[in-house]
BALOBA-1460 file (C-alpha; in Angstrom, 3 decimals):
// residues 334
<rec num="1" residu="m" x="0.000" y="0.000" z="0.000"/>
<rec num="2" residu="p" x="2.213" y="2.829" z="-1.257"/>
<rec num="3" residu="i" x="2.040" y="6.357" z="0.081"/>
<rec num="4" residu="d" x="1.064" y="8.867" z="-2.587"/>
<rec num="5" residu="p" x="4.129" y="11.106" z="-3.212"/>
<rec num="6" residu="y" x="1.804" y="14.062" z="-3.523"/>
<rec num="7" residu="i" x="0.651" y="13.495" z="0.051"/>
<rec num="8" residu="l" x="4.304" y="13.819" z="1.098"/>
<rec num="9" residu="l" x="4.447" y="17.143" z="-0.751"/>
<rec num="10" residu="l" x="1.284" y="18.258" z="1.024"/>
<rec num="11" residu="l" x="2.713" y="17.287" z="4.399"/>
<rec num="12" residu="g" x="5.943" y="19.077" z="3.523"/>
<rec num="13" residu="t" x="3.941" y="22.184" z="2.649"/>
<rec num="14" residu="v" x="2.202" y="21.968" z="6.031"/>
<rec num="15" residu="g" x="5.642" y="21.744" z="7.665"/>
<rec num="16" residu="v" x="6.861" y="24.835" z="5.797"/>
<rec num="17" residu="a" x="3.734" y="26.716" z="6.850"/>
<rec num="18" residu="a" x="4.343" y="25.683" z="10.468"/>
<rec num="19" residu="l" x="7.954" y="26.858" z="10.414"/>
<rec num="20" residu="l" x="7.600" y="29.858" z="8.089"/>
<rec num="21" residu="p" x="3.970" y="31.026" z="8.070"/>
<rec num="22" residu="a" x="3.068" y="33.965" z="5.868"/>
<rec num="23" residu="r" x="2.444" y="37.108" z="7.907"/>
<rec num="24" residu="g" x="1.527" y="40.711" z="7.190"/>
<rec num="25" residu="t" x="2.143" y="41.709" z="3.602"/>
<rec num="26" residu="g" x="3.359" y="38.196" z="2.797"/>
<rec num="27" residu="a" x="0.024" y="36.792" z="3.963"/>
<rec num="28" residu="d" x="-1.844" y="39.257" z="1.728"/>
<rec num="29" residu="v" x="0.272" y="38.261" z="-1.270"/>
<rec num="30" residu="a" x="-0.182" y="34.539" z="-0.550"/>
<rec num="31" residu="s" x="-3.941" y="34.996" z="-0.147"/>
<rec num="32" residu="g" x="-4.224" y="36.871" z="-3.459"/>
<rec num="33" residu="a" x="-2.121" y="34.281" z="-5.255"/>
<rec num="34" residu="s" x="-4.195" y="31.491" z="-3.714"/>
<rec num="35" residu="t" x="-7.423" y="33.110" z="-4.906"/>
<rec num="36" residu="a" x="-6.058" y="33.416" z="-8.440"/>
<rec num="37" residu="a" x="-4.801" y="29.825" z="-8.336"/>
<rec num="38" residu="i" x="-8.230" y="28.540" z="-7.294"/>
<rec num="39" residu="a" x="-9.937" y="30.392" z="-10.138"/>
<rec num="40" residu="f" x="-7.405" y="29.073" z="-12.658"/>
<rec num="41" residu="l" x="-7.777" y="25.539" z="-11.285"/>
<rec num="42" residu="f" x="-11.521" y="25.498" z="-11.919"/>
<rec num="43" residu="f" x="-11.032" y="27.173" z="-15.293"/>
<rec num="44" residu="l" x="-8.900" y="24.183" z="-16.292"/>
<rec num="45" residu="y" x="-11.552" y="21.801" z="-14.957"/>
<rec num="46" residu="g" x="-14.071" y="23.458" z="-17.251"/>
<rec num="47" residu="a" x="-11.728" y="23.359" z="-20.234"/>
<rec num="48" residu="r" x="-11.060" y="19.635" z="-19.760"/>
<rec num="49" residu="l" x="-14.637" y="18.410" z="-19.446"/>
<rec num="50" residu="s" x="-15.944" y="17.357" z="-22.829"/>
<rec num="51" residu="t" x="-19.534" y="18.527" z="-23.227"/>
<rec num="52" residu="r" x="-20.202" y="15.725" z="-25.730"/>
<rec num="53" residu="e" x="-18.894" y="13.066" z="-23.342"/>
<rec num="54" residu="a" x="-20.997" y="14.522" z="-20.549"/>
<rec num="55" residu="l" x="-24.135" y="14.410" z="-22.689"/>
<rec num="56" residu="d" x="-23.373" y="10.854" z="-23.830"/>
<rec num="57" residu="g" x="-22.871" y="9.843" z="-20.214"/>
<rec num="58" residu="l" x="-26.391" y="10.948" z="-19.345"/>
<rec num="59" residu="k" x="-27.642" y="7.816" z="-21.107"/>
<rec num="60" residu="h" x="-26.437" y="5.828" z="-18.080"/>
<rec num="61" residu="w" x="-28.422" y="8.025" z="-15.708"/>
<rec num="62" residu="r" x="-29.179" y="5.311" z="-13.110"/>
<rec num="63" residu="l" x="-25.498" y="4.861" z="-12.389"/>
<rec num="64" residu="h" x="-24.836" y="8.586" z="-12.126"/>
<rec num="65" residu="v" x="-27.824" y="9.160" z="-9.844"/>
<rec num="66" residu="t" x="-26.559" y="6.342" z="-7.625"/>
<rec num="67" residu="v" x="-23.076" y="7.879" z="-7.380"/>
<rec num="68" residu="l" x="-24.480" y="11.353" z="-6.699"/>
<rec num="69" residu="a" x="-26.764" y="9.934" z="-3.993"/>
<rec num="70" residu="c" x="-23.785" y="8.251" z="-2.326"/>
<rec num="71" residu="t" x="-21.687" y="11.406" z="-2.559"/>
<rec num="72" residu="f" x="-24.183" y="14.088" z="-1.564"/>
<rec num="73" residu="v" x="-26.815" y="12.192" z="0.477"/>
<rec num="74" residu="i" x="-25.443" y="9.088" z="2.200"/>
<rec num="75" residu="f" x="-22.003" y="10.546" z="2.943"/>
<rec num="76" residu="p" x="-23.460" y="13.715" z="4.565"/>
<rec num="77" residu="l" x="-25.921" y="11.640" z="6.613"/>
<rec num="78" residu="l" x="-23.027" y="9.598" z="7.984"/>
<rec num="79" residu="g" x="-21.158" y="12.833" z="8.658"/>
<rec num="80" residu="l" x="-24.107" y="14.180" z="10.648"/>
<rec num="81" residu="a" x="-24.307" y="10.908" z="12.585"/>
<rec num="82" residu="s" x="-20.699" y="11.418" z="13.727"/>
<rec num="83" residu="r" x="-21.944" y="14.342" z="15.845"/>
<rec num="84" residu="g" x="-22.559" y="11.713" z="18.528"/>
<rec num="85" residu="l" x="-18.787" y="11.172" z="18.762"/>
<rec num="86" residu="v" x="-18.217" y="14.708" z="20.106"/>
<rec num="87" residu="p" x="-16.453" y="15.155" z="22.510"/>
<rec num="88" residu="v" x="-15.485" y="11.520" z="23.156"/>
<rec num="89" residu="l" x="-13.476" y="10.919" z="19.964"/>
<rec num="90" residu="l" x="-13.741" y="14.207" z="18.067"/>
<rec num="91" residu="s" x="-13.420" y="17.830" z="19.036"/>
<rec num="92" residu="e" x="-15.966" y="20.249" z="17.626"/>
<rec num="93" residu="p" x="-13.540" y="21.703" z="15.007"/>
<rec num="94" residu="l" x="-12.530" y="18.204" z="13.860"/>
<rec num="95" residu="f" x="-16.187" y="17.221" z="13.608"/>
<rec num="96" residu="q" x="-16.813" y="20.246" z="11.378"/>
<rec num="97" residu="g" x="-13.872" y="19.207" z="9.202"/>
<rec num="98" residu="l" x="-15.165" y="15.639" z="9.034"/>
<rec num="99" residu="l" x="-18.646" y="16.860" z="8.102"/>
<rec num="100" residu="f" x="-17.152" y="19.099" z="5.412"/>
<rec num="101" residu="l" x="-15.247" y="16.061" z="4.085"/>
<rec num="102" residu="t" x="-18.548" y="14.243" z="3.563"/>
<rec num="103" residu="l" x="-19.890" y="17.146" z="1.463"/>
<rec num="104" residu="v" x="-17.004" y="17.245" z="-1.048"/>
<rec num="105" residu="p" x="-17.504" y="15.814" z="-4.580"/>
<rec num="106" residu="s" x="-15.974" y="12.559" z="-5.757"/>
<rec num="107" residu="t" x="-12.604" y="12.174" z="-7.419"/>
<rec num="108" residu="i" x="-12.037" y="11.839" z="-11.151"/>
<rec num="109" residu="q" x="-8.489" y="10.637" z="-11.824"/>
<rec num="110" residu="s" x="-8.194" y="7.999" z="-9.096"/>
<rec num="111" residu="s" x="-11.732" y="6.699" z="-9.692"/>
<rec num="112" residu="i" x="-10.853" y="6.158" z="-13.354"/>
<rec num="113" residu="a" x="-7.513" y="4.541" z="-12.535"/>
<rec num="114" residu="f" x="-8.915" y="2.101" z="-9.968"/>
<rec num="115" residu="t" x="-11.928" y="1.253" z="-12.140"/>
<rec num="116" residu="s" x="-9.569" y="0.456" z="-15.016"/>
<rec num="117" residu="i" x="-7.346" y="-1.750" z="-12.849"/>
<rec num="118" residu="a" x="-10.395" y="-3.644" z="-11.553"/>
<rec num="119" residu="r" x="-11.740" y="-4.094" z="-15.120"/>
<rec num="120" residu="g" x="-14.818" y="-1.996" z="-14.484"/>
<rec num="121" residu="n" x="-16.831" y="0.450" z="-16.596"/>
<rec num="122" residu="v" x="-14.216" y="3.134" z="-17.239"/>
<rec num="123" residu="p" x="-16.413" y="5.476" z="-19.382"/>
<rec num="124" residu="a" x="-18.998" y="5.438" z="-16.588"/>
<rec num="125" residu="a" x="-16.308" y="6.294" z="-14.023"/>
<rec num="126" residu="i" x="-15.161" y="9.219" z="-16.174"/>
<rec num="127" residu="c" x="-18.676" y="10.638" z="-16.468"/>
<rec num="128" residu="a" x="-19.587" y="9.919" z="-12.835"/>
<rec num="129" residu="g" x="-16.508" y="11.727" z="-11.528"/>
<rec num="130" residu="s" x="-17.037" y="14.651" z="-13.887"/>
<rec num="131" residu="f" x="-20.716" y="14.997" z="-12.995"/>
<rec num="132" residu="s" x="-19.894" y="14.816" z="-9.292"/>
<rec num="133" residu="s" x="-17.297" y="17.579" z="-9.591"/>
<rec num="134" residu="l" x="-19.680" y="19.759" z="-11.575"/>
<rec num="135" residu="v" x="-22.583" y="19.251" z="-9.161"/>
<rec num="136" residu="g" x="-20.229" y="19.760" z="-6.223"/>
<rec num="137" residu="i" x="-19.361" y="23.309" z="-7.276"/>
<rec num="138" residu="v" x="-22.919" y="24.247" z="-6.312"/>
<rec num="139" residu="a" x="-23.981" y="21.435" z="-3.957"/>
<rec num="140" residu="t" x="-20.975" y="21.482" z="-1.614"/>
<rec num="141" residu="p" x="-21.220" y="25.158" z="-0.547"/>
<rec num="142" residu="l" x="-25.012" y="24.944" z="-0.286"/>
<rec num="143" residu="l" x="-24.846" y="21.814" z="1.850"/>
<rec num="144" residu="a" x="-22.071" y="23.341" z="3.945"/>
<rec num="145" residu="a" x="-24.117" y="26.487" z="4.522"/>
<rec num="146" residu="s" x="-27.126" y="24.362" z="5.492"/>
<rec num="147" residu="l" x="-25.414" y="21.786" z="7.703"/>
<rec num="148" residu="l" x="-22.578" y="23.810" z="9.211"/>
<rec num="149" residu="g" x="-24.295" y="27.197" z="9.228"/>
<rec num="150" residu="s" x="-22.757" y="29.957" z="11.267"/>
<rec num="151" residu="t" x="-20.208" y="27.568" z="12.838"/>
<rec num="152" residu="g" x="-18.332" y="27.580" z="9.549"/>
<rec num="153" residu="g" x="-18.553" y="31.317" z="9.037"/>
<rec num="154" residu="f" x="-20.977" y="31.072" z="6.121"/>
<rec num="155" residu="s" x="-22.980" y="33.951" z="4.713"/>
<rec num="156" residu="a" x="-24.544" y="35.070" z="1.478"/>
<rec num="157" residu="d" x="-21.235" y="36.779" z="0.669"/>
<rec num="158" residu="s" x="-19.337" y="33.502" z="0.995"/>
<rec num="159" residu="l" x="-21.733" y="31.792" z="-1.402"/>
<rec num="160" residu="i" x="-21.327" y="34.622" z="-3.901"/>
<rec num="161" residu="e" x="-17.571" y="34.274" z="-3.525"/>
<rec num="162" residu="i" x="-17.851" y="30.562" z="-4.310"/>
<rec num="163" residu="v" x="-19.765" y="31.360" z="-7.480"/>
<rec num="164" residu="l" x="-17.239" y="33.985" z="-8.566"/>
<rec num="165" residu="q" x="-14.136" y="31.938" z="-7.769"/>
<rec num="166" residu="l" x="-15.291" y="28.461" z="-8.772"/>
<rec num="167" residu="l" x="-18.393" y="28.356" z="-10.937"/>
<rec num="168" residu="v" x="-17.677" y="31.392" z="-13.152"/>
<rec num="169" residu="p" x="-14.149" y="30.189" z="-14.091"/>
<rec num="170" residu="f" x="-15.517" y="26.681" z="-14.708"/>
<rec num="171" residu="v" x="-18.200" y="28.010" z="-17.068"/>
<rec num="172" residu="a" x="-15.593" y="30.200" z="-18.781"/>
<rec num="173" residu="g" x="-13.432" y="27.123" z="-19.358"/>
<rec num="174" residu="q" x="-16.407" y="25.285" z="-20.864"/>
<rec num="175" residu="l" x="-17.211" y="28.201" z="-23.175"/>
<rec num="176" residu="l" x="-13.599" y="28.495" z="-24.347"/>
<rec num="177" residu="r" x="-13.040" y="24.756" z="-24.642"/>
<rec num="178" residu="r" x="-13.718" y="24.887" z="-28.379"/>
<rec num="179" residu="w" x="-10.575" y="26.979" z="-28.874"/>
<rec num="180" residu="i" x="-8.309" y="25.846" z="-26.020"/>
<rec num="181" residu="g" x="-9.388" y="22.220" z="-25.568"/>
<rec num="182" residu="g" x="-6.694" y="20.944" z="-27.925"/>
<rec num="183" residu="f" x="-3.987" y="22.932" z="-26.142"/>
<rec num="184" residu="v" x="-5.133" y="21.640" z="-22.762"/>
<rec num="185" residu="a" x="-5.117" y="18.037" z="-24.023"/>
<rec num="186" residu="r" x="-1.641" y="18.379" z="-25.584"/>
<rec num="187" residu="h" x="-0.156" y="19.872" z="-22.418"/>
<rec num="188" residu="k" x="-1.958" y="17.649" z="-19.942"/>
<rec num="189" residu="k" x="1.143" y="16.780" z="-17.932"/>
<rec num="190" residu="a" x="2.390" y="20.357" z="-17.636"/>
<rec num="191" residu="l" x="-1.026" y="21.659" z="-16.655"/>
<rec num="192" residu="g" x="-1.305" y="18.808" z="-14.168"/>
<rec num="193" residu="l" x="1.744" y="20.250" z="-12.423"/>
<rec num="194" residu="v" x="-0.003" y="23.628" z="-12.386"/>
<rec num="195" residu="d" x="-3.017" y="21.903" z="-10.796"/>
<rec num="196" residu="r" x="-0.969" y="20.409" z="-8.029"/>
<rec num="197" residu="g" x="1.099" y="23.529" z="-7.517"/>
<rec num="198" residu="s" x="-2.088" y="25.535" z="-7.100"/>
<rec num="199" residu="i" x="-3.335" y="23.159" z="-4.431"/>
<rec num="200" residu="l" x="-0.010" y="23.318" z="-2.590"/>
<rec num="201" residu="l" x="-0.314" y="27.107" z="-2.562"/>
<rec num="202" residu="v" x="-3.839" y="26.833" z="-1.154"/>
<rec num="203" residu="v" x="-2.584" y="24.464" z="1.564"/>
<rec num="204" residu="y" x="0.294" y="26.775" z="2.474"/>
<rec num="205" residu="t" x="-2.010" y="29.782" z="2.744"/>
<rec num="206" residu="a" x="-4.605" y="27.915" z="4.823"/>
<rec num="207" residu="f" x="-2.110" y="26.412" z="7.254"/>
<rec num="208" residu="s" x="-0.191" y="29.685" z="7.549"/>
<rec num="209" residu="e" x="-3.388" y="31.395" z="8.677"/>
<rec num="210" residu="g" x="-3.966" y="28.528" z="11.084"/>
<rec num="211" residu="m" x="-0.509" y="28.939" z="12.605"/>
<rec num="212" residu="v" x="-0.965" y="32.676" z="13.020"/>
<rec num="213" residu="q" x="-4.361" y="32.072" z="14.668"/>
<rec num="214" residu="g" x="-2.864" y="29.413" z="16.965"/>
<rec num="215" residu="i" x="-5.484" y="26.799" z="16.139"/>
<rec num="216" residu="w" x="-3.053" y="23.868" z="16.329"/>
<rec num="217" residu="h" x="-3.257" y="23.958" z="20.097"/>
<rec num="218" residu="q" x="-6.732" y="22.454" z="19.658"/>
<rec num="219" residu="v" x="-5.416" y="19.174" z="18.191"/>
<rec num="220" residu="s" x="-3.828" y="16.457" z="20.327"/>
<rec num="221" residu="p" x="-2.385" y="13.068" z="19.265"/>
<rec num="222" residu="a" x="-5.368" y="11.354" z="20.910"/>
<rec num="223" residu="r" x="-7.779" y="13.462" z="18.842"/>
<rec num="224" residu="l" x="-5.889" y="12.623" z="15.655"/>
<rec num="225" residu="a" x="-6.021" y="8.919" z="16.491"/>
<rec num="226" residu="g" x="-9.752" y="9.220" z="17.103"/>
<rec num="227" residu="l" x="-10.220" y="11.011" z="13.787"/>
<rec num="228" residu="l" x="-8.323" y="8.286" z="11.902"/>
<rec num="229" residu="a" x="-10.457" y="5.586" z="13.525"/>
<rec num="230" residu="v" x="-13.680" y="7.370" z="12.594"/>
<rec num="231" residu="e" x="-12.506" y="7.885" z="9.009"/>
<rec num="232" residu="a" x="-11.534" y="4.212" z="8.692"/>
<rec num="233" residu="v" x="-15.058" y="3.204" z="9.717"/>
<rec num="234" residu="l" x="-16.576" y="5.803" z="7.376"/>
<rec num="235" residu="l" x="-14.575" y="4.498" z="4.403"/>
<rec num="236" residu="a" x="-15.393" y="0.867" z="5.212"/>
<rec num="237" residu="v" x="-19.118" y="1.621" z="5.455"/>
<rec num="238" residu="m" x="-19.158" y="3.492" z="2.128"/>
<rec num="239" residu="l" x="-17.165" y="0.795" z="0.329"/>
<rec num="240" residu="a" x="-19.621" y="-1.837" z="1.557"/>
<rec num="241" residu="l" x="-22.714" y="0.247" z="0.767"/>
<rec num="242" residu="t" x="-21.596" y="1.118" z="-2.754"/>
<rec num="243" residu="w" x="-20.679" y="-2.474" z="-3.620"/>
<rec num="244" residu="y" x="-23.611" y="-4.365" z="-2.115"/>
<rec num="245" residu="g" x="-26.089" y="-1.543" z="-2.690"/>
<rec num="246" residu="a" x="-25.227" y="-1.520" z="-6.387"/>
<rec num="247" residu="k" x="-25.720" y="-5.281" z="-6.445"/>
<rec num="248" residu="a" x="-29.155" y="-4.878" z="-4.842"/>
<rec num="249" residu="l" x="-30.008" y="-2.316" z="-7.543"/>
<rec num="250" residu="r" x="-29.127" y="-4.950" z="-10.173"/>
<rec num="251" residu="f" x="-26.104" y="-3.257" z="-11.706"/>
<rec num="252" residu="d" x="-23.695" y="-5.587" z="-13.463"/>
<rec num="253" residu="r" x="-20.152" y="-6.165" z="-12.235"/>
<rec num="254" residu="e" x="-18.484" y="-3.461" z="-14.347"/>
<rec num="255" residu="d" x="-20.981" y="-0.827" z="-13.218"/>
<rec num="256" residu="r" x="-20.695" y="-1.921" z="-9.583"/>
<rec num="257" residu="i" x="-16.947" y="-1.350" z="-9.732"/>
<rec num="258" residu="a" x="-17.413" y="2.155" z="-11.146"/>
<rec num="259" residu="i" x="-20.036" y="2.923" z="-8.489"/>
<rec num="260" residu="q" x="-17.845" y="1.643" z="-5.678"/>
<rec num="261" residu="f" x="-14.788" y="3.679" z="-6.629"/>
<rec num="262" residu="a" x="-16.636" y="6.849" z="-7.658"/>
<rec num="263" residu="g" x="-19.157" y="6.720" z="-4.829"/>
<rec num="264" residu="s" x="-16.832" y="6.011" z="-1.910"/>
<rec num="265" residu="k" x="-14.086" y="8.586" z="-2.467"/>
<rec num="266" residu="k" x="-13.687" y="12.316" z="-1.935"/>
<rec num="267" residu="s" x="-11.699" y="14.801" z="-3.999"/>
<rec num="268" residu="l" x="-8.796" y="16.578" z="-2.351"/>
<rec num="269" residu="a" x="-8.329" y="18.750" z="-5.445"/>
<rec num="270" residu="a" x="-11.886" y="20.091" z="-5.242"/>
<rec num="271" residu="g" x="-12.186" y="20.128" z="-1.462"/>
<rec num="272" residu="l" x="-9.097" y="22.196" z="-0.622"/>
<rec num="273" residu="p" x="-10.002" y="25.243" z="-2.747"/>
<rec num="274" residu="m" x="-13.596" y="25.177" z="-1.495"/>
<rec num="275" residu="a" x="-12.485" y="24.978" z="2.125"/>
<rec num="276" residu="s" x="-10.162" y="27.954" z="1.716"/>
<rec num="277" residu="v" x="-13.079" y="30.020" z="0.427"/>
<rec num="278" residu="l" x="-15.663" y="28.769" z="2.912"/>
<rec num="279" residu="f" x="-13.609" y="28.599" z="6.106"/>
<rec num="280" residu="g" x="-11.036" y="31.347" z="5.663"/>
<rec num="281" residu="a" x="-8.655" y="31.440" z="8.642"/>
<rec num="282" residu="h" x="-10.144" y="28.195" z="9.978"/>
<rec num="283" residu="a" x="-9.486" y="26.236" z="6.789"/>
<rec num="284" residu="a" x="-6.470" y="24.400" z="8.226"/>
<rec num="285" residu="l" x="-8.485" y="22.281" z="10.646"/>
<rec num="286" residu="a" x="-11.299" y="21.964" z="8.118"/>
<rec num="287" residu="v" x="-9.075" y="20.289" z="5.508"/>
<rec num="288" residu="l" x="-7.078" y="18.079" z="7.894"/>
<rec num="289" residu="p" x="-9.733" y="15.294" z="7.887"/>
<rec num="290" residu="l" x="-9.925" y="15.490" z="4.087"/>
<rec num="291" residu="m" x="-6.160" y="15.150" z="3.681"/>
<rec num="292" residu="l" x="-6.070" y="12.091" z="5.954"/>
<rec num="293" residu="f" x="-9.107" y="10.494" z="4.298"/>
<rec num="294" residu="h" x="-7.608" y="11.078" z="0.840"/>
<rec num="295" residu="q" x="-4.504" y="9.047" z="1.631"/>
<rec num="296" residu="m" x="-6.532" y="6.341" z="3.374"/>
<rec num="297" residu="q" x="-8.890" y="5.915" z="0.420"/>
<rec num="298" residu="l" x="-5.994" y="5.632" z="-2.038"/>
<rec num="299" residu="m" x="-4.288" y="2.922" z="0.001"/>
<rec num="300" residu="v" x="-7.430" y="0.854" z="0.579"/>
<rec num="301" residu="c" x="-8.842" y="1.246" z="-2.937"/>
<rec num="302" residu="a" x="-5.497" y="0.261" z="-4.458"/>
<rec num="303" residu="v" x="-5.742" y="-3.093" z="-2.671"/>
<rec num="304" residu="i" x="-9.409" y="-3.571" z="-3.611"/>
<rec num="305" residu="a" x="-8.793" y="-2.723" z="-7.264"/>
<rec num="306" residu="k" x="-5.940" y="-5.217" z="-7.444"/>
<rec num="307" residu="r" x="-8.103" y="-7.956" z="-5.970"/>
<rec num="308" residu="r" x="-11.042" y="-7.090" z="-8.252"/>
<rec num="309" residu="s" x="-8.725" y="-7.477" z="-11.242"/>
<rec num="310" residu="h" x="-8.432" y="-11.189" z="-10.402"/>
<rec num="311" residu="d" x="-12.185" y="-11.772" z="-10.025"/>
<rec num="312" residu="k" x="-13.750" y="-14.528" z="-12.081"/>
<rec num="313" residu="v" x="-15.974" y="-12.227" z="-14.104"/>
<rec num="314" residu="l" x="-18.269" y="-14.901" z="-15.553"/>
<rec num="315" residu="s" x="-19.167" y="-16.279" z="-12.137"/>
<rec num="316" residu="e" x="-20.916" y="-13.038" z="-11.189"/>
<rec num="317" residu="a" x="-22.792" y="-12.686" z="-14.444"/>
<rec num="318" residu="a" x="-26.357" y="-13.729" z="-14.993"/>
<rec num="319" residu="p" x="-26.685" y="-16.627" z="-17.446"/>
<rec num="320" residu="g" x="-27.978" y="-14.350" z="-20.177"/>
<rec num="321" residu="e" x="-25.101" y="-11.919" z="-19.689"/>
<rec num="322" residu="a" x="-22.221" y="-14.387" z="-19.724"/>
<rec num="323" residu="s" x="-21.545" y="-14.253" z="-23.429"/>
<rec num="324" residu="r" x="-21.773" y="-10.448" z="-23.529"/>
<rec num="325" residu="i" x="-19.271" y="-10.018" z="-20.706"/>
<rec num="326" residu="a" x="-16.942" y="-12.625" z="-22.157"/>
<rec num="327" residu="v" x="-16.849" y="-10.682" z="-25.418"/>
<rec num="328" residu="g" x="-16.358" y="-7.370" z="-23.632"/>
<rec num="329" residu="t" x="-13.495" y="-8.535" z="-21.425"/>
<rec num="330" residu="g" x="-11.850" y="-11.306" z="-23.409"/>
<rec num="331" residu="t" x="-9.236" y="-9.042" z="-24.953"/>
<rec num="332" residu="r" x="-8.255" y="-7.305" z="-21.723"/>
<rec num="333" residu="s" x="-4.929" y="-8.068" z="-20.167"/>
<rec num="334" residu="g" x="-6.273" y="-7.712" z="-16.571"/>
């Protein structure tokens, strides 16, 4: 179960922020740069999403509705249920961060990668992750405002700021995709570095503000251990619900794999920028649960995907589906 190198970069950025937090004019510059980076990040998201692929994906609407229900209904309900763990396992700020984690959209890249490894429905995973990210631009701040309310510092101004920083750049990217889509596709790797660099800047700004505010005195090793235990249970419950729930809804094996990986994970790339806008100076504690959950989900899903790749596909198929699945998977290397 390898550790994602990017998580090491994120932890290193947190360490730099702890040792050399931005203050005064430096904090203003970092905040402005972070705001611009967030807008550019969502502009690229818009430029990458193929409108034609999104429309084609709507044909498989049952799968996408299932993933969206897992992401924006079941996850938040489990997050609300964790309120009963305060103050035994979680402090109030960590509970708010955990609840925010449950409101974040699903991942795209890792869902696709794990679905491919497990020999699942990759096109469905692409569309499900894209739809989740798109819906999350609006749903996440609205759910956060509703469920966290004044404890998260929400107001009409913060929602307007979300629209201006996230949704408007995303729509602009979609509108300009006709002219810049080819450039974005050709320079995918370079722009991917810009993506990750933007997120590192957001993390540095958020944790710098947290250091200046002195919020790290609120977190103890025991609280962190409690948070990890709660997140492990949360991930296990969602992995079980998405797999067996999809089976109960009569999805075939390939669709169940896409539902499990897209419906059980949360996006660090989308969650960090949103948290910086919604929580401001308190974003550091708000994103800590998300950062920990992100690494946990990658490690666990990597193992599951590897095991799924060795499944006997025909044994799970209905008699009438056996020949269709054999044709669809017979040329795959596994």
